[in-house]
Structures are given as structure tokens and as C-alpha cells.
MIDOSE-1310 file (N, C-alpha, C; in nm, 2 decimals, decimal comma, always signed):
residues 205
xxxx	+5,03/+14,53/+9,61/+5,11/+14,41/+9,55/+5,00/+14,35/+9,47; +5,04/+14,29/+9,35/+4,98/+14,19/+9,27/+5,02/+14,05/+9,31; +4,90/+13,97/+9,36/+4,94/+13,84/+9,40/+4,87/+13,73/+9,33; +4,96/+13,63/+9,28/+4,90/+13,54/+9,16/+4,92/+13,41/+9,22
xxxx	+4,81/+13,35/+9,22/+4,84/+13,18/+9,28/+4,80/+13,09/+9,15; +4,88/+13,00/+9,12/+4,88/+12,91/+8,98/+4,85/+12,76/+9,05; +4,75/+12,71/+9,00/+4,75/+12,55/+8,99/+4,81/+12,49/+8,83; +4,93/+12,43/+8,83/+4,99/+12,42/+8,72/+4,92/+12,34/+8,60
xxxx	+4,96/+12,35/+8,48/+4,90/+12,22/+8,38/+4,94/+12,12/+8,43; +4,92/+12,02/+8,37/+4,93/+11,89/+8,38/+4,98/+11,84/+8,26; +5,10/+11,84/+8,22/+5,16/+11,82/+8,09/+5,29/+11,73/+8,10; +5,35/+11,74/+8,22/+5,48/+11,67/+8,24/+5,47/+11,60/+8,38
xxxx	+5,32/+11,54/+8,40/+5,33/+11,46/+8,51/+5,39/+11,32/+8,53; +5,44/+11,30/+8,63/+5,54/+11,20/+8,68/+5,46/+11,06/+8,70; +5,47/+10,97/+8,59/+5,36/+10,86/+8,60/+5,40/+10,78/+8,75; +5,30/+10,72/+8,80/+5,32/+10,65/+8,93/+5,27/+10,52/+8,89
xxxx	+5,33/+10,43/+8,95/+5,31/+10,28/+8,91/+5,31/+10,23/+9,04; +5,20/+10,10/+9,06/+5,17/+10,01/+9,16/+5,31/+9,93/+9,18; +5,37/+9,90/+9,07/+5,45/+9,77/+9,11/+5,57/+9,81/+9,00; +5,68/+9,73/+9,02/+5,78/+9,74/+8,95/+5,77/+9,73/+8,77
xxxx	+5,66/+9,67/+8,74/+5,63/+9,64/+8,59/+5,54/+9,76/+8,53; +5,51/+9,86/+8,63/+5,43/+9,96/+8,56/+5,29/+9,93/+8,55; +5,22/+9,84/+8,63/+5,10/+9,79/+8,66/+5,01/+9,85/+8,72; +4,90/+9,91/+8,71/+4,80/+9,97/+8,77/+4,82/+10,08/+8,89
xxxx	+4,76/+10,20/+8,86/+4,77/+10,31/+8,96/+4,69/+10,42/+8,92; +4,58/+10,47/+9,00/+4,52/+10,60/+8,94/+4,60/+10,71/+8,93; +4,58/+10,77/+8,79/+4,62/+10,85/+8,75/+4,55/+11,00/+8,74; +4,64/+11,12/+8,73/+4,53/+11,24/+8,74/+4,46/+11,26/+8,65
xxxx	+4,51/+11,18/+8,52/+4,39/+11,20/+8,39/+4,30/+11,09/+8,39; +4,30/+11,01/+8,50/+4,18/+10,91/+8,48/+4,08/+10,95/+8,60; +4,11/+11,04/+8,69/+3,99/+11,09/+8,76/+3,96/+11,23/+8,77; +4,00/+11,33/+8,65/+3,93/+11,41/+8,62/+4,01/+11,55/+8,70
xxxx	+3,94/+11,64/+8,66/+3,98/+11,78/+8,76/+3,89/+11,80/+8,86; +3,94/+11,85/+8,97/+3,88/+11,88/+9,10/+3,94/+12,02/+9,14; +3,84/+12,08/+9,20/+3,88/+12,25/+9,28/+4,01/+12,22/+9,38; +4,10/+12,31/+9,32/+4,21/+12,31/+9,41/+4,22/+12,39/+9,53
xxxx	+4,14/+12,31/+9,64/+4,08/+12,40/+9,74/+4,20/+12,45/+9,82; +4,31/+12,36/+9,84/+4,42/+12,39/+9,93/+4,48/+12,55/+9,87; +4,52/+12,55/+9,73/+4,57/+12,68/+9,71/+4,46/+12,78/+9,71; +4,34/+12,76/+9,70/+4,23/+12,85/+9,71/+4,20/+12,90/+9,86
xxxx	+4,23/+12,82/+9,95/+4,22/+12,88/+10,11/+4,32/+12,94/+10,15; +4,44/+12,91/+10,09/+4,58/+13,01/+10,10/+4,56/+13,15/+10,04; +4,50/+13,16/+9,92/+4,48/+13,29/+9,86/+4,37/+13,35/+9,93; +4,27/+13,29/+9,95/+4,14/+13,33/+10,03/+4,17/+13,44/+10,17
xxxx	+4,26/+13,35/+10,24/+4,34/+13,38/+10,37/+4,40/+13,52/+10,37; +4,47/+13,48/+10,27/+4,58/+13,66/+10,26/+4,47/+13,74/+10,21; +4,38/+13,75/+10,11/+4,30/+13,83/+10,08/+4,20/+13,89/+10,17; +4,16/+13,77/+10,29/+4,08/+13,83/+10,36/+4,15/+13,93/+10,49
xxxx	+4,28/+13,88/+10,49/+4,37/+13,97/+10,60/+4,43/+14,07/+10,55; +4,48/+14,07/+10,43/+4,54/+14,20/+10,39/+4,43/+14,24/+10,24; +4,35/+14,30/+10,26/+4,27/+14,34/+10,12/+4,31/+14,44/+10,02; +4,42/+14,50/+10,09/+4,47/+14,62/+10,01/+4,55/+14,58/+9,88
xxxx	+4,58/+14,42/+9,88/+4,65/+14,39/+9,74/+4,54/+14,33/+9,67; +4,61/+14,31/+9,54/+4,53/+14,27/+9,42/+4,55/+14,11/+9,41; +4,43/+14,03/+9,38/+4,46/+13,88/+9,43/+4,40/+13,82/+9,28; +4,47/+13,74/+9,23/+4,44/+13,66/+9,08/+4,47/+13,51/+9,13
xxxx	+4,39/+13,44/+9,04/+4,41/+13,26/+9,06/+4,40/+13,22/+8,92; +4,49/+13,12/+8,90/+4,48/+13,04/+8,75/+4,46/+12,89/+8,79; +4,35/+12,86/+8,77/+4,35/+12,71/+8,76/+4,37/+12,64/+8,64; +4,49/+12,61/+8,58/+4,53/+12,59/+8,45/+4,47/+12,43/+8,41
xxxx	+4,46/+12,34/+8,48/+4,41/+12,20/+8,45/+4,26/+12,24/+8,40; +4,18/+12,30/+8,50/+4,05/+12,33/+8,48/+4,01/+12,40/+8,38; +4,08/+12,51/+8,36/+4,05/+12,64/+8,23/+4,15/+12,56/+8,10; +4,21/+12,47/+8,10/+4,27/+12,42/+7,97/+4,37/+12,53/+7,94
xxxx	+4,45/+12,58/+8,03/+4,54/+12,64/+8,01/+4,70/+12,58/+8,02; +4,74/+12,58/+7,89/+4,87/+12,52/+7,86/+4,98/+12,58/+7,92; +5,12/+12,53/+7,91/+5,22/+12,61/+7,94/+5,25/+12,70/+7,84; +5,21/+12,65/+7,70/+5,23/+12,76/+7,58/+5,13/+12,88/+7,59
xxxx	+5,02/+12,87/+7,66/+4,93/+13,00/+7,67/+4,96/+13,07/+7,80; +5,03/+13,02/+7,92/+5,06/+13,07/+8,01/+5,11/+13,22/+8,03; +5,23/+13,21/+7,96/+5,33/+13,32/+7,96/+5,25/+13,45/+7,96; +5,17/+13,49/+7,84/+5,10/+13,58/+7,82/+5,00/+13,63/+7,94
xxxx	+4,93/+13,53/+8,01/+4,85/+13,52/+8,12/+4,93/+13,61/+8,24; +5,02/+13,55/+8,26/+5,11/+13,58/+8,40/+5,17/+13,69/+8,37; +5,21/+13,78/+8,25/+5,24/+13,89/+8,20/+5,15/+14,00/+8,23; +5,02/+13,96/+8,18/+4,90/+14,05/+8,20/+4,87/+14,08/+8,34
xxxx	+4,91/+13,98/+8,45/+4,88/+14,02/+8,59/+5,00/+14,09/+8,65; +5,12/+14,11/+8,58/+5,22/+14,18/+8,64/+5,22/+14,15/+8,79; +5,25/+14,02/+8,82/+5,27/+13,98/+8,99/+5,39/+14,00/+9,02; +5,37/+14,06/+9,18/+5,50/+14,07/+9,25/+5,51/+13,95/+9,35
xxxx	+5,39/+13,86/+9,37/+5,44/+13,76/+9,44/+5,35/+13,64/+9,39; +5,41/+13,53/+9,33/+5,35/+13,41/+9,28/+5,35/+13,26/+9,36; +5,23/+13,23/+9,41/+5,24/+13,11/+9,48/+5,18/+12,99/+9,38; +5,28/+12,91/+9,38/+5,28/+12,78/+9,28/+5,25/+12,62/+9,37
xxxx	+5,14/+12,58/+9,34/+5,11/+12,45/+9,40/+5,16/+12,36/+9,35; +5,17/+12,22/+9,44/+5,24/+12,13/+9,34/+5,24/+11,97/+9,44; +5,19/+11,90/+9,35/+5,21/+11,75/+9,42/+5,35/+11,72/+9,37; +5,41/+11,62/+9,41/+5,51/+11,54/+9,37/+5,52/+11,49/+9,23
xxxx	+5,41/+11,42/+9,19/+5,41/+11,39/+9,05/+5,39/+11,51/+8,97; +5,37/+11,64/+9,00/+5,35/+11,75/+8,95/+5,44/+11,85/+8,92; +5,56/+11,82/+9,02/+5,67/+11,90/+9,03/+5,75/+11,96/+8,92; +5,76/+11,88/+8,81/+5,83/+11,94/+8,67/+5,73/+12,04/+8,62
xxxx	+5,58/+12,04/+8,63/+5,51/+12,13/+8,59/+5,50/+12,25/+8,66; +5,53/+12,24/+8,80/+5,56/+12,34/+8,88/+5,68/+12,41/+8,85; +5,77/+12,35/+8,83/+5,94/+12,42/+8,80/+5,88/+12,47/+8,66; +5,84/+12,43/+8,56/+5,81/+12,52/+8,42/+5,74/+12,64/+8,42
xxxx	+5,65/+12,64/+8,55/+5,57/+12,77/+8,58/+5,66/+12,84/+8,60; +5,73/+12,80/+8,72/+5,79/+12,90/+8,77/+5,91/+12,99/+8,67; +5,98/+12,91/+8,57/+6,04/+12,94/+8,48/+5,99/+13,04/+8,41; +5,85/+13,01/+8,37/+5,75/+13,12/+8,28/+5,75/+13,25/+8,38
xxxx	+5,73/+13,24/+8,49/+5,71/+13,35/+8,58/+5,84/+13,45/+8,56; +5,95/+13,38/+8,60/+6,07/+13,44/+8,58/+6,09/+13,51/+8,45; +6,04/+13,44/+8,34/+6,08/+13,53/+8,19/+6,00/+13,66/+8,19; +5,88/+13,66/+8,22/+5,81/+13,73/+8,21/+5,80/+13,85/+8,32
xxxx	+5,83/+13,81/+8,46/+5,81/+13,90/+8,54/+5,93/+13,86/+8,65; +6,07/+13,92/+8,61/+6,20/+13,88/+8,67/+6,19/+13,89/+8,83; +6,13/+13,98/+8,86/+6,15/+14,06/+8,99/+6,03/+13,99/+9,07; +5,95/+13,90/+9,04/+5,85/+13,86/+9,13/+5,91/+13,75/+9,23
xxxx	+5,84/+13,76/+9,34/+5,90/+13,62/+9,43/+5,84/+13,51/+9,40; +5,87/+13,40/+9,38/+5,81/+13,28/+9,35/+5,81/+13,19/+9,49; +5,71/+13,17/+9,54/+5,71/+13,05/+9,64/+5,63/+12,92/+9,61; +5,69/+12,80/+9,62/+5,62/+12,69/+9,61/+5,56/+12,63/+9,74
xxxx	+5,42/+12,61/+9,72/+5,36/+12,52/+9,81/+5,29/+12,41/+9,77; +5,22/+12,35/+9,87/+5,16/+12,21/+9,83/+5,23/+12,07/+9,88; +5,19/+11,96/+9,84/+5,20/+11,83/+9,92/+5,38/+11,81/+9,90; +5,42/+11,86/+9,76/+5,58/+11,83/+9,76/+5,66/+11,91/+9,85
xxxx	+5,63/+12,03/+9,87/+5,74/+12,13/+9,95/+5,73/+12,07/+10,08; +5,58/+12,02/+10,13/+5,58/+11,96/+10,26/+5,65/+11,82/+10,27; +5,64/+11,74/+10,19/+5,70/+11,59/+10,18/+5,87/+11,59/+10,17; +5,94/+11,71/+10,08/+6,04/+11,70/+10,05/+6,09/+11,87/+10,08
xxxx	+6,09/+11,90/+10,21/+6,13/+12,05/+10,21/+6,23/+12,10/+10,17; +6,36/+12,01/+10,23/+6,48/+12,07/+10,20/+6,49/+12,07/+10,02; +6,47/+11,93/+9,98/+6,52/+11,92/+9,84/+6,43/+12,05/+9,77; +6,31/+12,08/+9,84/+6,22/+12,17/+9,74/+6,30/+12,31/+9,74
xxxx	+6,32/+12,32/+9,89/+6,40/+12,48/+9,90/+6,53/+12,46/+9,80; +6,60/+12,38/+9,76/+6,72/+12,39/+9,70/+6,68/+12,40/+9,55; +6,58/+12,39/+9,49/+6,52/+12,42/+9,35/+6,53/+12,57/+9,33; +6,63/+12,58/+9,22/+6,67/+12,70/+9,18/+6,55/+12,81/+9,11
xxxx	+6,46/+12,73/+9,07/+6,34/+12,81/+9,04/+6,26/+12,87/+9,12; +6,27/+12,88/+9,24/+6,18/+12,88/+9,36/+6,25/+13,00/+9,44; +6,23/+13,10/+9,49/+6,28/+13,20/+9,60/+6,24/+13,14/+9,73; +6,14/+13,09/+9,76/+6,10/+13,02/+9,87/+6,00/+12,90/+9,86
xxxx	+5,98/+12,82/+9,98/+5,88/+12,74/+9,99/+5,83/+12,74/+10,11; +5,70/+12,67/+10,11/+5,63/+12,68/+10,26/+5,60/+12,52/+10,25; +5,65/+12,48/+10,38/+5,64/+12,32/+10,43/+5,54/+12,34/+10,54; +5,42/+12,26/+10,52/+5,31/+12,28/+10,61/+5,17/+12,34/+10,52
xxxx	+5,09/+12,37/+10,61/+4,97/+12,44/+10,57/+5,03/+12,58/+10,56; +4,97/+12,65/+10,44/+5,04/+12,76/+10,39/+4,94/+12,91/+10,41; +4,82/+12,88/+10,48/+4,74/+13,00/+10,49/+4,79/+13,10/+10,55; +4,84/+13,06/+10,68/+4,91/+13,17/+10,79/+5,05/+13,21/+10,72
xxxx	+5,13/+13,14/+10,66/+5,26/+13,15/+10,63/+5,25/+13,24/+10,48; +5,18/+13,19/+10,40/+5,18/+13,28/+10,27/+5,12/+13,42/+10,32; +5,03/+13,43/+10,41/+4,99/+13,57/+10,41/+5,10/+13,66/+10,47; +5,18/+13,59/+10,58/+5,28/+13,68/+10,62/+5,40/+13,66/+10,56
xxxx	+5,42/+13,59/+10,46/+5,52/+13,62/+10,35/+5,47/+13,71/+10,27; +5,35/+13,75/+10,23/+5,30/+13,86/+10,16/+5,33/+14,00/+10,23; +5,29/+13,98/+10,38/+5,31/+14,10/+10,42/+5,45/+14,14/+10,46; +5,53/+14,06/+10,48/+5,69/+14,10/+10,50/+5,78/+14,13/+10,37
xxxx	+5,71/+14,09/+10,25/+5,78/+14,13/+10,12/+5,71/+14,23/+10,08; +5,62/+14,30/+10,11/+5,53/+14,41/+10,11/+5,60/+14,52/+10,18; +5,67/+14,52/+10,32/+5,68/+14,58/+10,42/+5,85/+14,58/+10,42; +5,91/+14,51/+10,32/+6,03/+14,48/+10,30/+6,11/+14,43/+10,44
xxxx	+6,06/+14,34/+10,50/+6,09/+14,28/+10,61/+6,16/+14,14/+10,59; +6,24/+14,07/+10,66/+6,33/+13,97/+10,66/+6,21/+13,85/+10,67; +6,22/+13,73/+10,58/+6,11/+13,63/+10,58/+6,16/+13,51/+10,65; +6,27/+13,50/+10,66/+6,33/+13,38/+10,74/+6,28/+13,34/+10,88
xxxx	+6,21/+13,43/+10,94/+6,16/+13,40/+11,07/+6,00/+13,36/+11,06; +5,94/+13,35/+10,94/+5,81/+13,28/+10,91/+5,81/+13,15/+10,93; +5,73/+13,07/+11,02/+5,72/+12,95/+11,05/+5,68/+12,89/+10,91; +5,76/+12,79/+10,88/+5,73/+12,72/+10,75/+5,77/+12,74/+10,61
xxxx	+5,83/+12,89/+10,60/+5,89/+12,93/+10,49/+6,05/+12,92/+10,50; +6,10/+12,86/+10,41/+6,22/+12,84/+10,38/+6,27/+12,87/+10,24; +6,41/+12,91/+10,27/+6,48/+12,94/+10,12/+6,60/+12,85/+10,11; +6,66/+12,84/+9,99/+6,77/+12,80/+9,97/+6,88/+12,83/+10,05
xxxx	+6,90/+12,93/+10,11/+6,99/+13,00/+10,18/+7,00/+12,99/+10,32; +6,87/+12,93/+10,38/+6,79/+12,90/+10,51/+6,79/+12,78/+10,55; +6,76/+12,69/+10,45/+6,68/+12,56/+10,51/+6,79/+12,49/+10,55; +6,93/+12,48/+10,53/+7,03/+12,39/+10,60/+7,04/+12,45/+10,74
xxxx	+7,02/+12,57/+10,78/+7,06/+12,63/+10,90/+6,94/+12,63/+11,00; +6,80/+12,60/+10,93/+6,68/+12,57/+11,02/+6,70/+12,48/+11,13; +6,65/+12,51/+11,24/+6,66/+12,42/+11,37/+6,60/+12,27/+11,34; +6,62/+12,16/+11,36/+6,55/+12,04/+11,33/+6,42/+12,04/+11,40
xxxx	+6,34/+11,98/+11,35/+6,20/+11,95/+11,41/+6,21/+11,86/+11,55; +6,15/+11,91/+11,67/+6,16/+11,84/+11,78/+6,10/+11,69/+11,76; +6,13/+11,61/+11,82/+6,09/+11,46/+11,79/+5,94/+11,46/+11,83; +5,84/+11,42/+11,75/+5,71/+11,39/+11,79/+5,63/+11,51/+11,79
xxxx	+5,68/+11,63/+11,75/+5,63/+11,75/+11,78/+5,55/+11,79/+11,63; +5,64/+11,73/+11,51/+5,59/+11,80/+11,41/+5,52/+11,66/+11,29; +5,48/+11,57/+11,33/+5,43/+11,47/+11,29/+5,28/+11,45/+11,23; +5,24/+11,61/+11,22/+5,13/+11,59/+11,17/+5,10/+11,56/+11,00
xxxx	+5,21/+11,59/+10,94/+5,23/+11,57/+10,80/+5,30/+11,44/+10,78; +5,42/+11,42/+10,85/+5,53/+11,31/+10,81/+5,58/+11,26/+10,94; +5,61/+11,09/+10,92/+5,65/+11,02/+11,03/+5,78/+11,07/+11,08; +5,85/+11,11/+11,01/+6,00/+11,15/+11,01/+6,00/+11,31/+10,97
xxxx	+5,96/+11,40/+11,01/+5,96/+11,56/+10,98/+6,12/+11,59/+10,98; +6,18/+11,67/+10,93/+6,30/+11,73/+10,93/+6,29/+11,86/+10,98; +6,22/+11,95/+10,96/+6,17/+12,08/+11,00/+6,07/+12,14/+11,04; +6,06/+12,24/+11,13/+5,93/+12,27/+11,18/+5,84/+12,33/+11,06
xxxx	+5,70/+12,29/+11,07/+5,61/+12,32/+10,95/+5,53/+12,46/+11,01; +5,46/+12,47/+10,92/+5,37/+12,61/+10,92/+5,23/+12,51/+10,97; +5,16/+12,54/+11,09/+5,04/+12,47/+11,11/+4,92/+12,55/+11,11; +4,82/+12,52/+11,10/+4,68/+12,61/+11,15/+4,59/+12,51/+11,22
xxxx	+4,61/+12,57/+11,35/+4,49/+12,49/+11,46/+4,35/+12,53/+11,48; +4,35/+12,67/+11,46/+4,21/+12,73/+11,47/+4,16/+12,74/+11,35; +4,08/+12,63/+11,29/+4,05/+12,65/+11,16/+3,93/+12,72/+11,13; +3,85/+12,75/+11,25/+3,77/+12,83/+11,24/+3,82/+12,98/+11,20
xxxx	+3,91/+13,04/+11,22/+3,94/+13,16/+11,21/+4,01/+13,18/+11,06; +3,99/+13,06/+10,97/+4,05/+13,08/+10,84/+3,94/+13,12/+10,75; +3,96/+13,20/+10,62/+3,84/+13,26/+10,56/+3,81/+13,15/+10,48; +3,67/+13,14/+10,43/+3,63/+13,03/+10,31/+3,68/+13,05/+10,20
xxxx	+3,72/+12,95/+10,13/+3,76/+12,99/+9,98/+3,67/+13,08/+9,89; +3,72/+13,19/+9,83/+3,68/+13,30/+9,77/+3,65/+13,21/+9,63; +3,52/+13,15/+9,59/+3,51/+13,11/+9,46/+3,49/+13,19/+9,33; +3,48/+13,31/+9,35/+3,47/+13,40/+9,25/+3,62/+13,39/+9,16
x	+3,71/+13,33/+9,22/+3,84/+13,31/+9,17/+3,84/+13,22/+9,06
């Protein structure tokens, strides 16, 4: 399978303001680009565990890739699984990337990960642009998602992976057991406890 992970362009970032008058807050354009290590860890873990697949990575902000330029690049990779990372302030860009993937690779499975799907897993899973979302840390969950898609197995049993059809039937998180990410978690999340077992980010991507 061809696996593509995308850090979306920053063209439709939702402004964050410190107060009701729109004064003062640090926006992405003010602190520049930085390595998207979370997404790269997820990709590198899958690559280390399942080396039989082909892996690609697009860091759109750092590479200057706009939404307009993105579609032909996606088409070139012919992806079967696409992971898209997103903060809440960049969810509109992530949704637009998913729409581009669907336009050029309609059969691809599109998965949303990152901070937004962790903070708002139910709402994220209901977005029609995505086939699944990962709530929590994605290194193990994304790798298992790839493996199950490749072997045509059910994906709903993967911890931290949710679809629109499954998110409402998920068992609520146990009180106090899921607070690594949120003070009031709603669903069980994907966790990574043994961090020494994770692959280092493959920076050749």
C-alpha cells in the first residue's frame, strides 16, 4: 500500500484572540515553521513496523505547497491511506486537504490525527471529509490501522480509532483513566507508554 502523511498548508487558519476585542495572541505566521514531529513519529513508526509498504510525507508549510499545488502531488503518490494532521486552528485546511485527496484518489482511506481529533474526537469523527480519526497518540493506532486496512480486517476495535458510524457507540472513558490529554475525556484514547519502543523520526522524509 502507498501511505501518505500530510501536514496541511496554512491558508485558512482560524484566528485566535486573547480577548473579545481581537487583541494579542501568537499566531502561526508569527513564529514560523517548525518540524511536524508528531506526524513524522507516526509515519516512522508505521514504516519501521510494516516496511513492506511505501511511505511518503508532505510538509506543506515548510515546502511552500499551496492547496492549488497539492492535488497533482497527491495524484503522483497514488495513496491508499492518507493521514492528515491538524490543530483546531487549522482544521479548515485539513478538511480542504481531505477534499483534494478524495478528488484525485477517491478510494483512499483518509484519517485525521493531531490535536483537533484528540480535543474534539466526537465532532472530528462526524466530519464527512474523513473516513476515520485517531484520538490520542497515533504511533500504534495508525500502524494498526494500516495493517488492518491492508489485510481487510475490521478497524473499529483499534484503540483510539473512531469513525462516524462507531464513535457514538464507543464506551465512555473511565473516570480519571483518560486524563493524559483532557480534563474531561469522552472516549478511550490511544496511548503510548513504552516510548523507548518507538522508532525515531525518519528525517529523510
